[in-house]
C-alpha positions in Angstrom: 27.6 16.7 -25.1 26.7 14.1 -26.9 23.7 13.5 -24.8 22.5 16.9 -25.7 23.1 16.5 -29.5 21.2 13.0 -29.5 18.3 14.7 -27.4 18.1 17.3 -29.6 18.2 15.0 -32.9 15.5 12.9 -31.3 13.3 15.8 -30.6 13.5 16.8 -34.6 13.0 13.1 -35.6 10.1 13.0 -33.4 8.4 16.2 -34.8 9.1 15.4 -38.4 7.6 11.7 -37.7 4.5 13.2 -36.4 4.3 15.6 -39.3 5.0 12.9 -41.8 2.1 10.7 -40.3 -0.3 13.4 -40.4 0.2 14.4 -44.1 -0.3 10.8 -45.2 -3.6 9.9 -46.5 -5.4 6.8 -45.0 -6.2 3.4 -46.9 -9.8 4.6 -48.0 -8.5 7.7 -49.7 -7.1 5.3 -52.7 -10.8 4.3 -53.7 -11.5 8.0 -54.2 -8.2 8.9 -55.6 -8.9 6.1 -58.5 -11.8 8.0 -59.7 -10.1 11.3 -59.8 -11.0 12.6 -56.6 -7.8 14.5 -56.0 -5.2 12.1 -56.2 -3.8 13.8 -59.6 -3.4 16.9 -57.8 -0.5 16.1 -55.5 3.1 17.2 -56.1 4.2 13.6 -56.7 1.7 12.5 -58.8 -1.3 9.8 -58.0 1.0 7.0 -56.9 4.5 8.7 -56.2 3.4 10.0 -53.0 2.8 6.7 -51.4 6.2 5.5 -52.0 8.0 8.7 -51.0 5.7 9.2 -47.9 5.9 5.5 -46.9 9.8 5.3 -47.2 10.2 8.7 -45.3 7.8 7.5 -42.5 9.6 4.3 -42.2 13.1 5.7 -42.2 12.0 8.3 -39.6 10.4 5.6 -37.4 13.5 3.5 -37.4 15.6 6.4 -36.7 13.3 7.2 -33.7 13.5 3.8 -32.1 17.3 3.7 -32.6 17.8 7.0 -31.1 15.8 6.1 -28.3 17.9 3.0 -27.6 20.9 5.0 -27.6 19.5 7.7 -25.2 18.0 5.1 -22.7 21.6 3.3 -22.8 23.3 6.4 -22.0 21.1 7.8 -19.2 20.9 4.1 -17.7 24.7 4.4 -17.1 24.4 7.7 -15.7 25.1 8.3 -12.1 22.3 10.3 -10.5 23.3 13.3 -8.5 22.4 13.0 -4.8 19.5 15.1 -4.1 19.9 17.1 -0.7 16.1 17.2 -0.1 15.9 13.5 -0.5 16.4 12.5 3.0 15.4 15.1 5.2 15.0 13.7 8.9 14.1 15.4 12.1 16.7 14.8 14.6 15.1 13.1 17.8 15.7 15.2 21.0 15.7 13.2 24.0 12.5 12.9 26.1 12.4 15.3 28.8 10.4 14.8 32.3 7.2 17.0 32.5 7.1 19.6 34.7 5.0 19.5 37.9 3.9 23.0 37.6 3.0 24.9 34.3 5.1 27.9 35.5 8.7 27.1 36.3 10.0 28.3 39.7 13.2 29.4 40.3 15.5 29.5 43.5 16.0 33.1 43.6 13.7 35.3 42.2 14.5 39.0 40.9 10.7 39.9 41.2 10.0 42.0 44.0 7.6 40.7 46.5 4.1 42.6 46.8 3.7 44.3 50.2 0.4 44.2 52.0 -0.4 47.7 51.3 -0.3 47.2 47.6 -2.8 44.3 47.8 -6.4 45.1 48.1 -8.1 44.0 51.3 -10.6 41.3 50.8 -14.4 42.1 51.3 -16.3 39.8 53.4 -19.4 38.2 51.8 -21.4 38.7 55.0 -24.7 41.0 54.4 -24.4 44.4 56.1 -26.9 45.2 58.8 -27.3 49.0 57.9 -29.0 48.3 54.5 -32.7 48.5 54.5 -34.8 45.5 53.7 
């Protein structure tokens, strides 16, 4: 329960930190603000936004790192569940001797034996004399 709460807080702090960093003006913007280049149009005044944004960013960054350390410590002490798919091994079957023939032969065959009348007679390959050349 504590882990989930810290994880949600970590996510919220990370999103807020990204937002505050993107909202801040760069250091080069101060030069333009001194000549009236939009610095007076801010909500916090010309110098007030720098202090507020800087302090908020520093606070969020510190909170982000502290939450990172806590979550890392909690995760490191957790015992990992055993994954059933981790140790997949094929059982080794004993080696069998190769057969001498491709077709296995059994002692008693249930297949009826072909009779001589079922087998067509072989024709000789000798040339016949009654065929004219």
